[in-house]
C-alpha positions in Angstrom: 0.2 0.3 0.3 1.4 3.5 -1.1 1.8 5.9 1.2 -0.2 8.4 -0.1 -3.2 5.8 0.3 -2.7 4.6 3.3 -2.5 8.6 4.4 -5.7 9.6 3.0 -7.5 5.9 4.9 -5.9 7.3 8.0 -6.9 11.2 7.2 -10.2 9.7 6.5 -10.9 7.7 9.9 -9.7 11.0 11.8 -12.5 13.1 10.0 -15.2 10.7 10.7 -14.6 9.9 14.5 -16.0 12.7 16.4 -15.3 12.6 20.3 -18.9 14.2 22.1 -22.5 13.0 20.6 -25.1 16.6 21.4 -28.1 14.0 20.1 -29.1 10.3 20.4 -25.5 8.0 19.8 -25.1 6.9 16.9 -24.6 3.6 17.6 -28.0 2.9 18.7 -29.7 0.4 16.8 -33.0 -0.8 18.3 -35.6 1.9 19.3 -37.1 0.1 22.6 -39.5 2.7 23.1 -42.1 4.8 20.6 -41.9 7.7 23.1 -38.1 7.9 23.0 -38.0 7.5 27.0 -40.7 10.1 27.5 -43.3 8.6 30.5 -46.8 8.8 29.8 -48.5 11.6 31.5 -52.1 11.4 32.6 -54.4 14.2 33.3 -56.7 11.7 34.5 -55.1 8.6 36.0 -56.7 5.3 35.1 -58.6 4.1 38.2 -56.8 0.7 39.5 -59.1 -2.2 39.9 -58.5 -4.8 42.3 -60.9 -7.6 40.3 -61.2 -11.1 41.0 -60.4 -14.0 38.0 -64.2 -14.0 37.6 -64.9 -10.6 37.6 -61.5 -10.0 35.2 -63.7 -12.5 33.0 -66.9 -10.4 33.3 -65.3 -7.9 32.2 -63.2 -8.7 29.4 -66.6 -10.6 28.3 -68.3 -6.7 28.5 -65.0 -5.5 25.8 -65.4 -8.5 23.5 -69.2 -7.7 23.2 -68.4 -3.7 22.7 -65.7 -4.5 20.2 -67.8 -7.2 18.1 -70.5 -4.4 17.5 -67.9 -2.0 16.1 -67.0 -4.9 13.7 -69.9 -5.6 12.6 -70.6 -1.7 12.1 -67.5 -1.6 10.4 -68.6 -4.6 7.9 -72.0 -3.3 7.2 -70.6 0.3 6.4 -68.0 -1.8 4.6 -70.7 -3.2 2.1 -73.3 -0.7 2.2 -70.8 2.0 1.5 -70.0 3.6 -2.0 -66.3 4.5 -2.2 -65.4 7.9 -3.3 -64.7 8.0 -7.0 -64.6 12.3 -7.9 -62.8 13.9 -5.5 -64.9 17.6 -6.4 -62.0 20.6 -6.5 -62.4 23.7 -3.9 -64.3 21.3 -1.3 -63.4 20.7 1.6 -63.3 17.0 3.4 -63.7 18.1 7.4 -61.1 15.6 9.2 -61.9 17.3 12.8 -64.6 19.9 14.0 -65.5 20.3 17.7 -68.8 21.5 16.9 -69.8 22.1 20.5 -69.7 18.8 22.0 -67.3 18.5 25.0 -66.5 14.8 23.5 -64.7 16.1 20.8 -61.4 17.2 23.3 -61.2 13.9 24.1 -59.7 13.5 20.4 -56.7 15.6 21.6 -54.0 14.8 23.6 -52.3 18.1 25.1 -48.8 18.3 26.1 -46.4 21.0 27.1 -42.6 21.2 28.8 -43.9 21.4 32.3 -44.9 17.7 31.8 -41.8 16.2 31.8 -39.9 18.4 33.7 -38.1 20.8 31.1 -39.6 23.6 31.4 -42.2 25.8 33.1 -45.1 26.6 30.2 -49.0 25.7 31.1 -51.9 24.8 28.5 -54.8 23.9 28.2 -57.9 22.9 25.6 -60.9 24.1 26.4 -64.3 24.5 24.6 -65.3 28.3 23.2 -69.0 29.3 24.0 -69.6 29.0 20.4 -68.7 25.2 20.1 -65.1 25.8 18.8 -61.7 24.6 20.1 -59.8 27.2 22.0 -56.3 26.3 22.9 -54.2 28.9 24.9 -51.9 29.1 28.3 -48.9 31.2 29.3 -45.4 29.6 27.5 -42.3 29.8 29.2 -38.7 29.9 28.1 -37.2 29.9 32.1 -35.2 26.8 31.9 -35.3 24.3 34.9 -32.1 24.5 37.3 -30.7 20.9 36.2 -28.0 21.6 33.8 -29.4 19.4 31.3 -32.0 20.8 29.5 -30.6 23.6 26.8 -33.9 25.2 25.3 -37.2 25.3 26.9 -40.6 26.2 26.1 -42.6 24.7 23.8 -47.0 23.7 24.0 -48.1 21.2 21.8 -51.7 19.4 21.2 -52.1 15.9 19.2 -54.8 14.4 17.6 -55.6 10.7 19.3 -54.2 7.3 16.9 -57.1 6.5 15.0 -58.3 2.5 15.9 -60.6 0.0 14.1 -62.0 -2.5 16.7 -60.1 -4.4 18.7 -58.1 -1.9 19.4 -56.5 -2.2 16.0 -54.1 1.0 14.9 -54.8 2.3 11.3 -53.6 5.2 9.6 -55.5 8.5 7.4 -55.3 7.9 4.0 -55.3 11.3 2.1 -53.5 10.0 -0.9 -55.9 12.1 -2.9 -55.7 15.4 -1.7 -53.3 18.3 -2.1 -54.3 20.6 0.3 -54.0 20.4 4.3 -57.2 23.5 5.0 -57.4 25.3 8.8 -59.9 27.7 9.7 -58.7 29.0 13.0 -58.6 32.6 15.4 -55.0 33.6 16.4 -53.2 35.9 17.6 -50.6 37.0 15.7 -48.1 34.4 16.7 -46.6 32.0 14.2 -47.5 28.0 14.9 -46.3 25.2 13.7 -47.7 21.7 12.2 -46.8 18.6 12.8 -47.7 15.3 10.8 -46.4 12.0 11.9 -45.9 9.0 10.1 -44.7 6.8 12.5 -44.9 3.6 10.8 -44.3 0.2 11.7 -40.3 0.2 12.6 -38.9 1.2 15.1 -36.5 3.8 12.3 -39.8 5.8 11.3 -41.1 6.1 14.8 -40.0 10.0 15.3 -40.0 11.0 11.3 -42.2 14.1 11.6 -43.2 16.9 8.7 -43.7 20.8 9.4 -44.5 23.8 8.6 -45.3 27.0 9.9 -48.8 28.2 10.5 -49.1 32.5 10.4 -51.9 33.9 12.5 -53.0 36.8 12.8 -54.3 38.6 15.7 -57.9 40.6 15.8 -61.3 39.1 15.6 -62.0 37.8 12.3 -61.5 34.3 11.1 -58.3 33.2 9.0 -58.4 30.5 6.2 -55.1 28.8 5.7 -54.2 26.3 2.8 -51.1 24.8 3.3 -50.1 22.4 -0.1 -48.8 18.8 1.1 -46.0 20.0 -0.6 -44.5 22.4 1.1 -44.2 20.3 4.7 -40.8 19.5 5.6 -39.8 16.4 6.7 -37.7 16.1 9.8 -36.4 13.1 12.5 -35.9 13.7 16.1 -35.9 17.4 15.3 -33.2 18.1 12.9 -34.4 18.2 9.2 -33.0 15.8 6.9 -30.8 16.9 4.3 -32.8 14.5 1.6 -36.1 15.7 2.1 -39.0 13.1 0.6 -42.9 13.3 -0.2 -45.5 13.2 2.4 -46.2 9.4 2.8 -50.4 10.3 2.7 -51.3 6.9 2.8 -50.4 6.6 6.4 -50.6 9.3 8.5 -50.8 8.8 11.9 -51.8 12.2 13.6 -51.5 16.2 13.0 -50.8 18.4 15.8 -50.4 21.9 16.6 -46.8 23.4 18.1 -46.3 26.5 19.4 -42.4 27.2 20.4 -41.2 30.3 19.0 -39.5 31.7 21.9 -41.7 34.6 22.6 -42.7 34.4 26.6 -46.1 35.3 27.6 -49.8 34.2 27.0 -51.1 32.4 23.5 -54.8 31.6 21.9 -55.3 29.7 19.0 -58.7 29.4 18.2 -59.9 26.4 15.8 -63.2 26.1 13.6 -62.2 23.1 11.7 -59.7 21.0 10.3 -60.0 19.3 6.8 -58.6 18.1 3.2 -59.0 19.7 0.0 -57.7 18.2 -3.6 -56.6 20.4 -6.1 -56.2 18.8 -9.6 -54.3 21.7 -10.8 -51.4 21.7 -8.3 -49.2 18.3 -9.6 -45.8 19.4 -7.3 -44.9 16.4 -4.8 -42.1 18.5 -3.1 -40.9 22.3 -2.9 -37.2 21.3 -2.4 -34.2 20.5 -4.5 -33.3 17.2 -4.0 -29.1 16.0 -3.7 -26.8 13.6 -4.9 -25.1 12.8 -1.8 -23.2 9.6 -3.4 -19.9 9.7 -1.5 -20.3 12.2 0.8 -18.6 11.7 4.1 -19.8 15.1 5.9 
């Protein structure tokens, strides 16, 4: 082996070797936890029941009867409901709407940094007097004095997973749509929209697609139309070099996040969130792709 080749190999190894990592260890081959180590926090902790074996059997039978009824409804709907053949342009298909029903709040999960002892922000999701949903609270970027947290200040609402009978998780299929539609009334802050493609394998559990949600202050409603091609692909909070189109056929959930680093009160009122098909929009992704073959860093 020539000296030039040996020097090049040693140089490449030296450049490629790092001493400290600020993110997840690169040697990790398996993600064991879907929540990446974050604990499960309950607003209302489940009641622990001390049941006998017979009582457990009776309770399980009741749950089976309920789930079997849901299965029959799914079969009946599949046999009688005609599939959508033509998606009419400029017509919004509403996916989430509050409609003054308190049970609609159960379709959302509310989290903030204080839930995980990573900050002091507080938030709530409640119903307004006119039947819309209000996401409000106080954002704080004050750091806890633990020497571990570097950045703080976020509040988030995320839709709950979609299930079929017998607790089978399924995905939203939005493959025929091109735009995300929101009817909101904001406070002038900048929020973020998140689409989760969790998938089956642990490699994709933390995959998210993001886009900004600009709001206007004032009393007037705002109609927001965002092309899916504008969403940016990231994993574990890091924007990826290789941008992929949103996998619209397996959307796990949708989230709205506030993390604009401006402490103080916030308020976002949501009427509905829906989808629209625009046949003139043929863009798959708005971002250029680069061939990174052979590039080390």
